[in-house]
C-alpha positions in Angstrom: -24.4 9.8 -126.5 -21.2 11.4 -127.2 -18.4 9.8 -125.0 -17.8 13.0 -123.2 -21.5 13.4 -122.3 -21.5 9.8 -121.2 -18.8 10.4 -118.5 -20.1 13.5 -117.2 -22.9 12.0 -116.7 -21.9 9.3 -114.7 -19.2 10.9 -112.8 -20.0 15.1 -112.2 -23.8 13.8 -111.7 -23.3 11.6 -109.2 -23.5 12.6 -105.3 -20.2 11.0 -104.6 -17.3 13.1 -104.6 -14.9 11.8 -106.1 -11.3 12.8 -107.3 -8.8 10.8 -109.8 -4.9 11.6 -109.4 -2.2 10.1 -111.7 0.9 8.6 -110.0 2.5 11.7 -109.5 -0.4 13.4 -107.6 -1.5 15.6 -110.3 -5.7 16.1 -110.5 -7.5 14.3 -113.6 -10.8 14.7 -112.1 -12.8 16.7 -110.0 -16.4 16.3 -109.8 -19.2 18.1 -109.2 -20.0 16.9 -105.5 -16.2 17.1 -104.9 -16.3 21.2 -105.7 -19.4 21.2 -103.5 -17.4 19.6 -100.5 -14.6 21.2 -100.8 -15.5 24.6 -102.2 -12.5 24.4 -104.8 -13.8 25.0 -108.6 -12.6 21.9 -110.5 -12.1 24.3 -113.8 -9.4 26.4 -111.8 -7.2 23.6 -110.3 -4.3 24.7 -108.7 -2.2 22.2 -107.1 -1.6 24.2 -103.8 -5.5 24.9 -103.5 -6.6 21.4 -103.7 -6.7 19.7 -99.8 -5.9 16.2 -100.7 -2.5 17.1 -102.0 -1.7 20.5 -100.1 1.8 20.2 -98.2 0.6 19.0 -95.0 -1.0 15.6 -97.1 2.0 14.9 -98.8 2.7 12.0 -96.6 -0.7 10.6 -96.9 -0.6 11.4 -100.7 2.5 9.4 -101.0 1.2 6.9 -99.3 -2.0 6.4 -101.4 -0.1 6.2 -104.7 2.5 3.9 -102.9 -0.5 1.4 -102.5 -1.9 2.3 -105.5 1.4 1.2 -107.8 1.2 -2.0 -105.7 -2.3 -2.3 -107.1 -4.0 -2.3 -103.6 -7.4 -0.6 -102.5 -7.3 1.7 -99.6 -9.6 2.7 -96.8 -8.8 5.3 -94.4 -10.0 8.1 -92.3 -8.9 11.8 -92.9 -9.9 15.6 -92.0 -9.2 17.9 -94.6 -10.1 21.8 -94.5 -12.8 23.1 -96.6 -12.5 26.6 -98.9 -14.4 28.4 -96.0 -11.9 26.7 -93.2 -14.6 24.4 -91.9 -12.9 20.9 -90.9 -14.3 17.9 -92.9 -13.8 14.4 -91.3 -13.8 11.9 -94.1 -13.7 8.9 -95.4 -11.3 8.0 -98.6 -11.6 4.9 -100.7 -9.4 4.7 -103.1 -9.2 2.5 -105.9 -5.9 1.9 -108.9 -7.2 3.3 -112.3 -6.3 1.4 -115.1 -5.5 1.8 -118.7 -6.5 -0.7 -121.8 -3.7 -3.0 -121.3 -3.9 -3.0 -117.4 -1.2 -0.9 -116.4 -2.1 1.5 -113.3 -1.7 4.8 -114.4 -3.5 6.7 -111.6 -5.7 6.5 -108.6 -9.5 7.3 -107.8 -10.7 8.5 -104.7 -14.5 8.7 -103.3 -15.0 10.8 -100.3 -17.7 10.2 -97.8 -18.6 12.3 -94.7 -17.8 10.3 -91.4 -21.1 12.4 -90.1 -23.5 11.1 -92.9 -21.7 7.6 -92.7 -22.3 7.4 -88.7 -26.1 7.3 -89.7 -26.3 5.0 -92.5 -26.5 0.8 -91.8 -24.8 -0.4 -94.8 -24.9 -4.0 -93.1 -27.6 -4.9 -92.0 -27.9 -7.5 -89.0 -29.6 -10.2 -91.1 -27.3 -9.5 -93.8 -26.9 -12.7 -96.6 -24.0 -15.0 -95.6 -22.7 -14.6 -99.3 -21.7 -10.8 -97.8 -20.9 -11.9 -94.3 -18.5 -14.8 -95.4 -14.9 -14.5 -96.1 -15.1 -17.4 -98.8 -17.2 -16.7 -101.9 -17.8 -18.6 -104.7 -17.0 -17.0 -108.2 -20.8 -17.4 -108.7 -21.7 -15.5 -105.8 -19.0 -12.6 -106.3 -20.2 -12.3 -110.5 -23.8 -12.3 -108.9 -22.7 -9.4 -106.2 -20.8 -7.5 -109.3 -23.8 -7.4 -112.0 -26.3 -6.4 -108.5 -24.1 -3.4 -108.2 -23.9 -2.3 -111.7 -27.6 -1.6 -112.1 -26.4 1.4 -114.2 -23.2 3.1 -116.4 -20.3 2.5 -114.2 -16.5 2.2 -114.0 -14.4 -1.0 -112.4 -13.6 1.1 -109.3 -17.2 1.9 -109.1 -18.2 -1.4 -108.8 -15.6 -2.2 -106.8 -16.2 -0.1 -104.4 -20.3 -0.2 -104.1 -19.6 -4.5 -104.3 -16.9 -4.5 -101.7 -14.9 -6.5 -103.7 -11.4 -6.1 -104.5 -11.0 -4.2 -108.4 -8.5 -6.6 -109.7 -11.3 -9.3 -109.3 -14.0 -7.3 -110.5 -12.1 -6.8 -113.7 -10.9 -10.7 -114.2 -15.2 -11.5 -113.3 -16.0 -8.2 -115.6 -14.0 -10.3 -118.4 -16.0 -13.6 -117.8 -19.8 -12.1 -117.7 -18.9 -9.9 -121.1 -17.7 -13.1 -122.6 -21.3 -14.4 -120.9 -23.2 -11.3 -123.1 -24.1 -10.5 -119.4 -22.2 -7.1 -119.4 -20.9 -4.9 -122.0 -18.1 -2.5 -122.0 -19.7 0.6 -123.3 -16.3 2.9 -123.1 -12.9 2.7 -122.9 -10.1 5.4 -122.8 -6.3 5.2 -121.1 -8.0 6.7 -118.1 -11.7 5.0 -117.7 -13.3 1.9 -118.8 -17.6 2.1 -118.1 -19.6 -1.1 -118.0 -23.4 -1.9 -118.1 -26.1 -5.0 -118.2 -26.7 -6.2 -121.4 -30.4 -7.2 -122.0 -29.7 -10.6 -120.9 -27.8 -9.3 -117.5 -31.0 -7.3 -117.0 -32.7 -10.7 -117.1 -30.4 -12.2 -114.8 -30.8 -9.9 -112.2 -34.5 -9.9 -112.2 -34.3 -13.6 -112.0 -31.9 -12.8 -108.9 -34.3 -10.7 -107.4 -37.3 -13.3 -107.5 -35.2 -15.5 -105.7 -34.4 -13.0 -102.7 -31.1 -12.1 -103.5 -31.8 -8.4 -104.0 -30.7 -7.6 -100.3 -27.1 -8.2 -101.7 -27.8 -4.5 -103.3 -26.3 -1.7 -100.7 
Protein backbone atom coordinates (compact mmCIF):
# COMPACT_ATOMS: atom_id res chain seq x y z
CA UNK A 1 0.00 0.00 0.00
CA UNK A 2 1.27 3.48 -0.87
CA UNK A 3 2.27 5.55 2.19
CA UNK A 4 -0.32 8.27 1.51
CA UNK A 5 -3.03 5.64 1.00
CA UNK A 6 -2.03 4.06 4.32
CA UNK A 7 -2.37 7.36 6.17
CA UNK A 8 -5.67 8.09 4.48
CA UNK A 9 -7.12 4.69 5.35
CA UNK A 10 -6.26 5.17 9.03
CA UNK A 11 -7.18 8.81 9.56
CA UNK A 12 -9.77 9.71 6.97
CA UNK A 13 -11.75 6.49 7.36
CA UNK A 14 -12.01 6.44 11.16
CA UNK A 15 -15.33 7.33 12.78
CA UNK A 16 -13.52 9.60 15.24
CA UNK A 17 -13.23 13.30 14.36
CA UNK A 18 -9.49 14.05 14.28
CA UNK A 19 -7.77 17.42 13.88
CA UNK A 20 -4.01 18.07 13.81
CA UNK A 21 -2.41 21.48 14.32
CA UNK A 22 1.16 22.70 14.30
CA UNK A 23 2.48 24.72 17.26
CA UNK A 24 1.29 27.95 15.63
CA UNK A 25 -2.28 26.70 15.40
CA UNK A 26 -2.17 26.04 11.65
CA UNK A 27 -4.35 23.13 10.58
CA UNK A 28 -2.29 20.20 9.31
CA UNK A 29 -5.04 17.63 9.12
CA UNK A 30 -8.85 17.46 9.18
CA UNK A 31 -10.46 14.09 8.54
CA UNK A 32 -13.83 13.09 7.07
CA UNK A 33 -15.45 12.68 10.49
CA UNK A 34 -14.36 16.20 11.52
CA UNK A 35 -15.66 17.56 8.22
CA UNK A 36 -19.02 15.90 8.85
CA UNK A 37 -19.19 17.05 12.48
CA UNK A 38 -18.30 20.71 11.91
CA UNK A 39 -19.56 21.09 8.34
CA UNK A 40 -16.37 22.61 6.94
CA UNK A 41 -14.60 21.08 3.93
CA UNK A 42 -11.06 19.90 4.66
CA UNK A 43 -9.92 20.82 1.14
CA UNK A 44 -10.63 24.53 1.69
CA UNK A 45 -9.32 25.23 5.17
CA UNK A 46 -9.21 28.93 5.94
CA UNK A 47 -8.15 29.87 9.46
CA UNK A 48 -11.10 32.11 10.31
CA UNK A 49 -13.57 29.37 9.34
CA UNK A 50 -12.15 26.63 11.54
CA UNK A 51 -14.11 26.44 14.82
CA UNK A 52 -11.20 25.41 17.04
CA UNK A 53 -9.05 28.38 16.02
CA UNK A 54 -11.70 31.07 15.65
CA UNK A 55 -11.14 34.34 17.50
CA UNK A 56 -13.38 33.33 20.40
CA UNK A 57 -11.29 30.17 20.85
CA UNK A 58 -7.86 31.83 20.99
CA UNK A 59 -7.51 31.40 24.75
CA UNK A 60 -8.46 27.75 24.45
CA UNK A 61 -6.03 27.25 21.57
CA UNK A 62 -3.18 28.95 23.45
CA UNK A 63 -3.87 26.69 26.44
CA UNK A 64 -3.74 23.54 24.28
CA UNK A 65 -0.54 24.65 22.51
CA UNK A 66 1.19 25.51 25.80
CA UNK A 67 0.30 22.16 27.37
CA UNK A 68 1.47 20.42 24.20
CA UNK A 69 4.83 22.20 24.28
CA UNK A 70 5.17 20.99 27.89
CA UNK A 71 4.57 17.44 26.60
CA UNK A 72 1.22 17.10 28.35
CA UNK A 73 -2.08 15.58 27.27
CA UNK A 74 -5.29 17.47 27.91
CA UNK A 75 -8.92 16.42 28.13
CA UNK A 76 -11.59 19.08 28.44
CA UNK A 77 -15.18 19.87 27.64
CA UNK A 78 -15.95 22.68 25.20
CA UNK A 79 -18.67 24.02 22.93
CA UNK A 80 -18.27 24.84 19.23
CA UNK A 81 -20.60 26.06 16.55
CA UNK A 82 -20.97 24.03 13.36
CA UNK A 83 -21.28 25.63 9.95
CA UNK A 84 -25.09 25.34 10.07
CA UNK A 85 -25.21 27.18 13.41
CA UNK A 86 -25.74 24.15 15.64
CA UNK A 87 -24.06 24.24 19.05
CA UNK A 88 -21.87 21.18 19.62
CA UNK A 89 -21.17 19.95 23.15
CA UNK A 90 -17.77 18.26 22.83
CA UNK A 91 -14.89 16.59 24.59
CA UNK A 92 -11.40 17.34 23.24
CA UNK A 93 -8.62 14.83 23.93
CA UNK A 94 -5.27 16.25 22.86
CA UNK A 95 -1.89 14.58 22.43
CA UNK A 96 1.48 15.98 21.29
CA UNK A 97 2.74 15.02 17.83
CA UNK A 98 6.44 14.22 17.68
CA UNK A 99 8.91 13.76 14.85
CA UNK A 100 11.45 10.96 14.50
CA UNK A 101 13.79 12.76 16.91
CA UNK A 102 11.12 12.88 19.59
CA UNK A 103 10.67 16.64 19.20
CA UNK A 104 7.16 17.99 19.71
CA UNK A 105 5.99 19.58 16.46
CA UNK A 106 2.21 19.74 16.81
CA UNK A 107 -0.92 18.50 18.52
CA UNK A 108 -3.58 15.99 17.54
CA UNK A 109 -7.13 16.41 18.82
CA UNK A 110 -9.67 13.62 18.98
CA UNK A 111 -13.16 15.11 19.21
CA UNK A 112 -16.08 13.27 20.80
CA UNK A 113 -19.66 14.43 21.30
CA UNK A 114 -20.99 14.61 24.85
CA UNK A 115 -24.51 13.33 24.01
CA UNK A 116 -22.93 10.19 22.57
CA UNK A 117 -20.53 9.74 25.48
CA UNK A 118 -23.41 9.85 27.94
CA UNK A 119 -24.87 6.77 26.25
CA UNK A 120 -21.64 4.78 26.51
CA UNK A 121 -20.12 3.07 29.53
CA UNK A 122 -16.39 2.85 28.85
CA UNK A 123 -15.48 1.46 32.26
CA UNK A 124 -17.77 -1.30 33.59
CA UNK A 125 -18.15 -1.69 37.35
CA UNK A 126 -16.27 -4.99 37.33
CA UNK A 127 -13.33 -3.56 35.38
CA UNK A 128 -10.07 -5.38 35.83
CA UNK A 129 -7.75 -4.05 38.58
CA UNK A 130 -5.14 -3.46 35.88
CA UNK A 131 -7.27 -0.56 34.70
CA UNK A 132 -8.56 0.60 38.08
CA UNK A 133 -5.26 0.58 39.88
CA UNK A 134 -3.11 3.69 39.77
CA UNK A 135 0.08 1.65 39.75
CA UNK A 136 0.63 -0.84 36.95
CA UNK A 137 3.58 -3.04 36.12
CA UNK A 138 5.46 -2.62 32.87
CA UNK A 139 4.07 -5.94 31.68
CA UNK A 140 0.50 -4.80 32.35
CA UNK A 141 1.05 -1.52 30.51
CA UNK A 142 2.62 -3.28 27.53
CA UNK A 143 -0.24 -5.78 27.36
CA UNK A 144 -2.73 -2.91 27.52
CA UNK A 145 -0.92 -1.07 24.70
CA UNK A 146 -0.85 -4.19 22.52
CA UNK A 147 -4.51 -4.95 23.17
CA UNK A 148 -5.37 -1.45 22.02
CA UNK A 149 -3.29 -1.50 18.84
CA UNK A 150 -5.37 -4.29 17.23
CA UNK A 151 -4.95 -2.46 13.89
CA UNK A 152 -2.71 0.17 12.34
CA UNK A 153 -2.51 3.10 14.79
CA UNK A 154 -0.40 6.13 15.66
CA UNK A 155 1.17 6.72 19.07
CA UNK A 156 -1.51 9.29 19.84
CA UNK A 157 -4.34 6.94 18.92
CA UNK A 158 -2.84 4.16 21.06
CA UNK A 159 -2.42 6.58 23.98
CA UNK A 160 -6.00 7.80 23.70
CA UNK A 161 -7.50 4.30 23.37
CA UNK A 162 -5.46 2.75 26.18
CA UNK A 163 -5.53 5.71 28.57
CA UNK A 164 -1.73 5.61 28.84
CA UNK A 165 0.39 8.77 28.59
CA UNK A 166 1.80 9.20 25.07
CA UNK A 167 5.41 9.41 26.31
CA UNK A 168 4.92 6.14 28.18
CA UNK A 169 3.38 4.56 25.07
CA UNK A 170 6.34 5.71 22.97
CA UNK A 171 8.86 4.19 25.38
CA UNK A 172 7.04 0.86 25.62
CA UNK A 173 6.61 0.67 21.85
CA UNK A 174 10.40 0.82 21.56
CA UNK A 175 10.63 -2.15 23.92
CA UNK A 176 7.89 -4.06 22.10
CA UNK A 177 9.60 -3.49 18.74
CA UNK A 178 12.80 -4.88 20.25
CA UNK A 179 10.86 -7.99 21.23
CA UNK A 180 9.43 -8.27 17.68
CA UNK A 181 5.88 -7.94 19.03
CA UNK A 182 5.18 -4.60 17.33
CA UNK A 183 6.53 -3.04 14.14
CA UNK A 184 6.61 0.51 12.85
CA UNK A 185 5.08 0.50 9.38
CA UNK A 186 5.27 4.20 8.59
CA UNK A 187 7.30 7.13 9.87
CA UNK A 188 7.36 10.77 8.78
CA UNK A 189 7.97 14.17 10.31
CA UNK A 190 4.39 14.32 11.55
CA UNK A 191 3.26 10.79 12.20
CA UNK A 192 4.45 7.30 13.16
CA UNK A 193 2.20 4.30 12.60
CA UNK A 194 2.46 0.90 14.29
CA UNK A 195 0.87 -2.52 14.04
CA UNK A 196 1.27 -5.89 15.71
CA UNK A 197 3.64 -8.45 14.21
CA UNK A 198 2.63 -12.08 13.73
CA UNK A 199 4.32 -12.82 17.05
CA UNK A 200 2.40 -9.92 18.62
CA UNK A 201 -0.91 -11.28 17.36
CA UNK A 202 -0.11 -14.67 18.86
CA UNK A 203 0.63 -12.95 22.17
CA UNK A 204 -2.74 -11.15 22.05
CA UNK A 205 -4.55 -14.42 21.34
CA UNK A 206 -2.87 -15.88 24.41
CA UNK A 207 -3.95 -12.90 26.54
CA UNK A 208 -7.54 -13.26 25.37
CA UNK A 209 -7.54 -16.93 26.28
CA UNK A 210 -6.37 -15.91 29.74
CA UNK A 211 -9.36 -13.60 30.10
CA UNK A 212 -7.65 -10.25 29.60
CA UNK A 213 -9.68 -9.30 26.53
CA UNK A 214 -11.93 -7.14 28.71
CA UNK A 215 -9.07 -4.64 28.75
CA UNK A 216 -10.09 -3.68 25.25
CA UNK A 217 -12.31 -0.63 25.29
